[in-house]
C-alpha positions as CSV (number, residue, x, y, z in Angstrom):
1,M,-19.1,2.3,-4.9
2,T,-22.3,1.2,-6.7
3,S,-25.5,3.3,-7.0
4,A,-27.3,0.8,-4.7
5,E,-24.6,1.1,-2.0
6,T,-24.8,4.9,-2.3
7,A,-28.5,4.9,-2.0
8,K,-28.3,2.6,1.1
9,L,-25.8,5.0,2.7
10,A,-28.0,8.0,1.9
11,K,-30.7,6.6,4.0
12,R,-28.3,6.7,6.9
13,G,-27.4,10.3,6.2
14,W,-24.2,9.6,4.4
15,E,-23.0,11.7,1.4
16,V,-20.4,11.1,-1.3
17,K,-18.2,14.1,-1.5
18,S,-14.8,15.1,-3.0
19,L,-12.0,15.6,-0.6
20,K,-11.8,19.3,-1.4
21,R,-15.4,19.7,0.0
22,V,-14.4,18.3,3.4
23,A,-10.8,19.5,3.8
24,S,-8.3,22.2,2.9
25,T,-5.0,21.2,1.5
26,F,-1.6,22.9,1.9
27,S,1.6,22.3,0.0
28,G,4.9,22.2,1.8
29,A,8.1,24.2,1.0
30,G,11.7,23.5,0.4
31,F,14.0,23.5,3.5
32,P,16.3,26.5,3.3
33,V,20.0,25.8,3.6
34,D,20.5,29.0,5.5
35,A,17.6,28.5,7.9
36,Q,19.7,29.2,11.0
37,G,20.0,32.7,12.5
38,F,16.4,33.9,12.0
39,E,14.4,35.2,14.9
40,G,11.2,33.5,15.9
41,E,10.0,30.4,17.6
42,D,11.5,27.1,16.2
43,I,9.1,24.5,15.0
44,P,9.7,21.0,13.5
45,F,10.3,20.8,9.7
46,H,9.3,17.3,8.5
47,K,10.9,15.9,5.4
48,V,9.1,13.2,3.4
49,A,11.7,10.6,4.4
50,S,10.5,10.9,8.0
51,L,7.3,9.2,6.9
52,S,9.1,5.9,6.3
53,G,8.9,4.9,10.0
54,A,7.0,1.7,10.8
55,S,4.4,3.2,13.2
56,P,1.1,4.0,11.4
57,D,0.6,7.1,13.6
58,G,4.1,8.4,14.0
59,F,7.2,9.4,12.2
60,I,10.6,7.7,11.9
61,D,12.8,7.8,15.0
62,G,15.0,10.9,15.3
63,S,14.5,14.6,15.7
64,P,13.2,16.4,12.6
65,D,14.9,19.5,11.3
66,T,13.7,22.8,12.8
67,I,12.8,26.0,11.1
68,S,11.9,29.4,12.7
69,T,8.4,30.8,12.2
70,T,10.0,33.8,10.6
71,T,11.7,31.7,8.0
72,A,8.6,29.7,7.4
73,A,6.7,33.0,6.7
74,Q,9.4,34.1,4.3
75,L,9.1,30.8,2.4
76,R,5.3,31.0,2.5
77,A,5.4,27.6,4.2
78,P,2.2,27.1,6.1
79,I,2.5,26.2,9.8
80,L,0.2,23.3,10.2
81,R,-1.7,22.7,13.5
82,P,-1.5,19.4,15.5
83,G,-3.8,16.8,14.0
84,T,-3.1,17.9,10.4
85,I,-3.0,14.9,8.1
86,V,0.2,14.8,6.0
87,I,0.7,12.6,2.9
88,A,3.8,11.7,0.9
89,K,3.4,12.9,-2.7
90,I,6.6,11.4,-4.1
91,G,8.9,8.5,-3.3
92,A,9.3,4.7,-3.6
93,A,6.4,2.4,-3.7
94,L,6.4,1.9,0.0
95,L,6.5,5.7,0.7
96,L,4.2,7.2,-1.9
97,G,0.8,7.9,-0.4
98,R,1.9,7.1,3.2
99,V,-0.3,9.0,5.7
100,R,0.5,10.4,9.1
101,Q,-0.9,13.0,11.5
102,L,1.1,15.7,13.1
103,A,1.5,15.5,16.9
104,Q,2.5,19.1,17.2
105,A,2.5,22.3,15.1
106,A,5.0,21.9,12.2
107,T,5.7,22.6,8.6
108,I,6.5,20.1,5.9
109,D,8.6,19.8,2.8
110,N,7.4,20.2,-0.8
111,N,7.2,16.4,-1.3
112,M,4.2,16.3,1.2
113,L,0.7,17.7,1.2
114,G,-1.0,18.8,4.4
115,I,-4.8,18.1,4.8
116,V,-6.9,19.9,7.3
117,P,-10.5,18.7,7.6
118,V,-13.2,21.3,7.5
119,G,-16.5,20.3,9.2
120,S,-15.3,16.7,9.5
121,F,-13.6,14.8,12.2
122,D,-9.8,14.6,11.5
123,R,-9.4,10.9,12.5
124,F,-12.2,9.9,10.2
125,I,-10.6,11.7,7.3
126,Y,-7.3,10.2,8.3
127,Y,-8.7,6.7,8.0
128,S,-10.6,7.4,4.8
129,I,-7.5,8.6,3.0
130,Q,-5.8,5.3,3.8
131,T,-8.3,3.7,1.4
132,V,-7.2,5.7,-1.6
133,Q,-5.9,3.7,-4.6
134,F,-2.9,5.9,-5.1
135,S,-1.9,4.2,-8.3
136,E,-4.9,5.8,-9.9
137,L,-3.9,9.3,-8.8
138,V,-0.2,9.6,-9.7
139,N,1.3,11.7,-12.4
140,P,3.0,9.7,-15.1
141,G,6.8,9.9,-15.2
142,A,10.0,8.1,-14.2
143,V,9.5,9.1,-10.6
144,P,5.8,8.5,-9.5
145,S,4.2,11.5,-7.9
146,L,0.8,12.1,-6.4
147,S,-1.3,14.7,-8.2
148,D,-2.6,17.3,-5.8
149,R,-5.6,18.0,-8.1
150,N,-6.5,14.3,-8.3
151,L,-6.4,13.9,-4.6
152,R,-8.6,16.9,-4.0
153,M,-11.1,15.5,-6.5
154,W,-11.0,12.0,-4.9
155,K,-14.5,11.0,-3.6
156,L,-15.2,9.5,-0.2
157,A,-18.3,8.6,1.7
158,V,-19.0,11.0,4.6
159,P,-21.4,10.1,7.4
160,P,-22.9,12.6,9.9
161,L,-20.3,14.1,12.3
162,D,-21.4,12.0,15.3
163,E,-21.0,8.8,13.3
164,Q,-17.6,9.9,12.0
165,R,-16.5,10.1,15.6
166,Q,-17.9,6.7,16.4
167,I,-16.1,5.2,13.3
168,A,-12.8,6.8,14.2
169,E,-13.1,5.7,17.9
170,Y,-13.9,2.1,16.7
171,L,-11.0,2.1,14.3
172,D,-8.6,3.6,16.9
173,R,-9.6,0.7,19.2
174,E,-9.6,-2.1,16.7
175,T,-6.5,-1.1,14.7
176,G,-4.7,-0.5,18.0
177,K,-5.2,-4.2,18.8
178,I,-3.9,-5.3,15.4
179,D,-1.0,-2.9,15.6
180,E,-0.1,-4.5,19.0
181,L,0.0,-7.9,17.4
182,I,2.1,-6.6,14.5
183,T,4.5,-5.1,16.9
184,K,4.9,-8.4,18.8
185,Q,5.6,-10.3,15.5
186,E,8.1,-7.6,14.4
187,Q,9.9,-7.8,17.8
188,L,10.1,-11.5,17.4
189,V,11.7,-11.1,13.9
190,A,14.1,-8.5,15.3
191,T,15.1,-10.8,18.3
192,L,15.7,-13.8,16.0
193,T,17.7,-11.7,13.6
194,E,19.8,-10.4,16.5
195,R,20.3,-14.0,17.7
196,L,21.5,-15.1,14.3
197,T,23.9,-12.1,14.1
198,A,25.3,-12.9,17.5
199,L,25.8,-16.5,16.6
200,W,27.6,-15.4,13.4
201,G,29.8,-13.0,15.3
202,N,30.7,-15.6,17.9
203,Q,31.7,-18.1,15.3
204,I,34.0,-15.5,13.6
205,D,35.6,-14.6,17.0
206,L,36.2,-18.3,17.8
207,L,37.9,-18.8,14.4
208,K,40.1,-15.8,15.0
209,A,41.1,-17.2,18.4
210,H,42.4,-20.4,16.8
211,H,43.5,-19.5,13.3
212,A,45.5,-16.8,11.5
213,T,43.8,-13.8,10.1
214,V,44.6,-12.9,6.5
215,S,43.7,-10.2,4.1
216,I,41.3,-11.0,1.3
217,R,44.0,-10.5,-1.4
218,R,45.7,-13.6,0.1
219,V,42.8,-15.9,-0.7
220,V,41.6,-14.6,-4.1
221,S,43.1,-14.9,-7.6
222,S,41.3,-11.8,-8.9
223,I,38.8,-9.1,-8.1
224,V,37.0,-6.9,-10.6
225,D,34.3,-4.2,-10.5
226,G,31.5,-3.9,-13.1
227,P,31.8,-1.7,-16.2
228,F,32.2,1.9,-15.4
229,G,29.6,4.6,-16.1
230,S,27.9,4.6,-19.5
231,S,29.6,1.3,-20.5
232,L,26.6,-0.6,-19.0
233,T,23.3,1.1,-18.3
234,S,19.6,0.1,-18.6
235,A,19.7,1.2,-22.2
236,H,21.8,-1.9,-23.0
237,Y,19.3,-4.3,-21.4
238,S,17.6,-6.9,-23.6
239,D,15.0,-9.7,-23.2
240,E,17.6,-12.4,-23.3
241,G,21.3,-12.9,-23.5
242,A,24.0,-12.7,-20.8
243,R,22.8,-12.2,-17.2
244,V,23.7,-9.0,-15.5
245,I,24.3,-9.3,-11.7
246,R,23.2,-6.1,-9.9
247,L,23.2,-4.9,-6.3
248,G,19.7,-6.2,-5.8
249,N,20.9,-9.8,-6.5
250,I,23.4,-9.7,-3.7
251,G,21.8,-10.6,-0.4
252,I,23.5,-11.2,3.0
253,F,25.2,-14.6,2.2
254,T,22.3,-15.2,-0.2
255,F,22.1,-14.8,-4.0
256,K,18.7,-13.3,-5.0
257,D,17.9,-14.7,-8.4
258,A,14.5,-13.2,-9.0
259,D,15.5,-9.8,-10.4
260,E,16.6,-10.9,-13.9
261,V,18.3,-8.5,-16.3
262,Y,20.1,-9.4,-19.6
263,I,22.3,-7.8,-22.3
264,P,22.9,-9.1,-25.8
265,L,25.6,-11.8,-26.0
266,E,27.6,-9.8,-28.5
267,Y,27.9,-6.9,-26.1
268,A,28.7,-9.2,-23.2
269,N,31.7,-10.5,-25.2
270,E,33.0,-6.9,-25.4
271,L,32.7,-6.8,-21.6
272,S,34.3,-10.1,-21.0
273,A,36.7,-8.7,-18.4
274,H,33.8,-8.4,-16.0
275,A,32.5,-12.0,-16.6
276,V,31.3,-14.1,-13.7
277,L,31.5,-17.9,-13.4
278,A,29.6,-20.3,-11.2
279,G,31.4,-20.5,-7.9
280,D,32.7,-16.9,-7.9
281,V,31.7,-14.6,-5.1
282,V,29.9,-11.3,-5.7
283,V,30.3,-8.5,-3.2
284,A,28.1,-5.4,-2.9
285,G,30.1,-2.1,-3.2
286,L,27.2,0.0,-2.0
287,G,25.0,-0.5,1.1
288,D,22.8,0.9,3.8
289,D,21.5,-0.1,7.2
290,K,19.2,-2.8,5.8
291,M,21.4,-4.2,3.1
292,P,24.9,-3.7,4.4
293,L,28.0,-2.7,2.5
294,G,30.2,-5.6,1.6
295,R,27.5,-8.3,1.8
296,A,28.5,-11.3,-0.4
297,A,27.0,-14.3,-2.1
298,V,28.1,-17.3,-4.1
299,V,27.2,-17.2,-7.8
300,P,25.0,-20.2,-8.5
301,D,25.6,-22.6,-11.5
302,T,22.2,-21.8,-13.0
303,L,23.0,-18.3,-14.5
304,G,24.9,-19.3,-17.6
305,I,26.9,-16.5,-19.1
306,A,26.9,-13.6,-16.7
307,L,28.8,-10.4,-15.7
308,V,28.7,-7.9,-12.9
309,K,27.4,-4.3,-13.0
310,A,29.2,-1.3,-11.5
311,D,29.6,-1.4,-7.7
312,C,29.2,-5.2,-7.8
313,Y,32.6,-6.9,-7.4
314,R,33.4,-10.3,-8.7
315,V,35.8,-12.1,-6.4
316,R,37.4,-15.3,-7.5
317,P,38.7,-17.4,-4.6
318,N,41.9,-19.4,-4.8
319,R,42.6,-22.8,-3.4
320,K,43.0,-21.6,0.2
321,V,39.4,-20.8,0.6
322,T,36.0,-22.2,-0.4
323,A,33.5,-19.8,-2.1
324,E,30.9,-20.5,0.5
325,Y,33.2,-19.7,3.4
326,L,34.5,-16.5,1.7
327,A,30.9,-15.2,1.1
328,W,30.0,-16.2,4.7
329,A,33.0,-14.4,6.2
330,L,32.6,-11.3,4.0
331,S,28.9,-11.0,5.1
332,S,29.7,-11.5,8.8
333,P,29.1,-8.7,11.4
334,Q,32.8,-8.2,11.9
335,L,33.4,-7.5,8.2
336,R,30.4,-5.2,8.0
337,E,32.1,-3.1,10.7
338,Q,35.4,-3.2,8.8
339,F,33.7,-2.0,5.7
340,K,32.0,0.8,7.4
341,V,35.3,2.1,8.6
342,L,37.0,1.6,5.3
343,S,34.2,2.7,3.1
344,R,34.4,5.8,0.8
345,G,31.6,8.3,0.0
346,S,30.1,10.9,2.2
347,T,26.4,10.5,1.3
348,R,26.3,6.7,0.9
349,Q,28.6,4.0,2.1
350,R,30.8,2.8,-0.8
351,L,33.7,0.4,-1.3
352,N,36.3,0.0,-3.9
353,T,38.3,-3.1,-4.9
354,S,41.4,-2.0,-3.0
355,V,39.4,-1.8,0.2
356,V,37.9,-5.2,-0.3
357,R,41.4,-6.7,-0.9
358,E,42.7,-5.3,2.4
359,A,39.8,-6.5,4.6
360,T,40.8,-9.4,6.9
361,I,39.1,-12.7,7.7
362,P,40.2,-15.8,9.8
363,L,41.5,-18.6,7.7
364,P,40.9,-22.2,9.0
365,P,41.6,-25.3,6.9
366,R,39.2,-26.0,4.1
367,D,37.6,-28.9,5.9
368,E,36.8,-26.7,8.9
369,Q,35.5,-24.0,6.5
370,H,33.0,-26.5,5.2
371,L,32.0,-27.5,8.7
372,V,31.5,-23.9,9.9
373,V,29.4,-23.0,7.0
374,E,27.2,-26.1,7.3
375,Q,26.6,-25.5,11.0
376,F,25.7,-21.9,10.4
377,A,23.4,-22.9,7.5
378,R,21.5,-25.3,9.7
379,A,21.0,-22.6,12.4
380,S,20.1,-20.0,9.8
381,E,17.5,-22.3,8.3
382,Q,15.8,-23.0,11.6
383,I,15.7,-19.3,12.5
384,G,14.7,-18.4,9.0
385,Q,11.6,-20.6,9.1
386,V,10.3,-18.9,12.2
387,V,11.1,-15.5,10.7
388,L,9.3,-16.4,7.5
389,K,6.2,-17.5,9.5
390,A,6.2,-14.3,11.6
391,T,6.6,-12.2,8.4
392,K,3.6,-13.8,6.8
393,V,1.6,-13.2,10.0
394,V,2.5,-9.5,9.8
395,G,1.4,-9.4,6.2
396,T,-1.9,-11.0,7.0
397,L,-2.5,-8.6,9.9
398,R,-1.7,-5.6,7.7
399,E,-4.3,-6.9,5.1
400,R,-6.8,-7.3,7.9
401,R,-6.2,-3.8,9.1
402,S,-6.6,-2.3,5.7
403,A,-9.8,-4.3,5.1
404,L,-11.3,-3.2,8.4
405,I,-10.6,0.4,7.7
406,S,-12.1,0.2,4.3
407,A,-15.2,-1.5,5.5
408,A,-15.8,1.0,8.3
409,V,-15.2,4.2,6.4
410,T,-17.4,3.1,3.4
411,G,-20.3,2.0,5.6
412,K,-20.0,-1.7,4.8
413,I,-20.0,-2.4,8.5
414,D,-22.2,-0.4,10.9
415,V,-20.1,0.4,14.0
416,R,-22.7,2.4,15.8
417,G,-23.1,0.9,19.3
418,L,-20.0,-1.3,18.9
């Protein structure tokens, strides 16, 4: 904020203050593994991951852990009142700095910071904190983390209390309208995605009704995993050389070419057993709800010399199946369910090459395989265009929301009387 802008705001009774002058901050505590069995009232214990929900004023769906007030006292974990602002101090780019308000008394984990306004209206402070450039406040390191001290020293423009309330009420009203529009677009995307999934599943069921179902081992000549453990890590990466196919490159029946990583050609020769050719199919051995386990894609002919990394399986189809059909069938809803059942690993879904070999798909003649994939591709393209448009609208609305908040809490727009 320039000196001229500060002077203009001062005439309206605004002051520039550090956050520590308008709010108290409280660090969370680690959740105890033996939290059960203590006497005292149970209260919610929010973990930082619960901030990843889409709602700007709520938490992710699902009940939080609970902790007794007695246990909280033993841990010296503050019990935060309803309305307390909580902020993520650590996490991925989309989580770090995410802000929420508690709907009820609760305590929080040590990856969050609680903020209780003192002499200021909580909703105004809640909106103001959303304008923080968190990239300027993080501690350096492999995992970015928000500095408590930097946040406490962060400066914000603070109007008189009555104007704080007017600004907060204005933003509640106007951002609510924007959030409603965002929700409608997100619902459209979800509906279209479900429609495509249903079409996909129906096509698989129809093929199963008219053709034999075979295991993957019957339609491939080989399947290999990437190099194990320390044989291929980020320490081996180079600016050019042989392309390394990683999990992020494997979309749902789509090869994502943007995330490029290479290793020297000499080292790639030593790992030739894991080499990938154009027309091979790559399968994801790890997954989650958004990027499912077993998703597959055809390797394009633009990569040149390439190999797979660990948990990325290179599957080479034989003459019974086309690469496109194999990737399409492996990525289908039915195969996703098969892989969930067959997957290994308690904390994260994981496959191995043996499991992939035993998964089953319907096997029509090759000419019908081409036809099925082409029909699906046309439908997917039509739905994808609408989804892309809706996604862009959501992005624009989010930008408008952020700009509106910034303008209101810095006094660039005067909302008094609006």
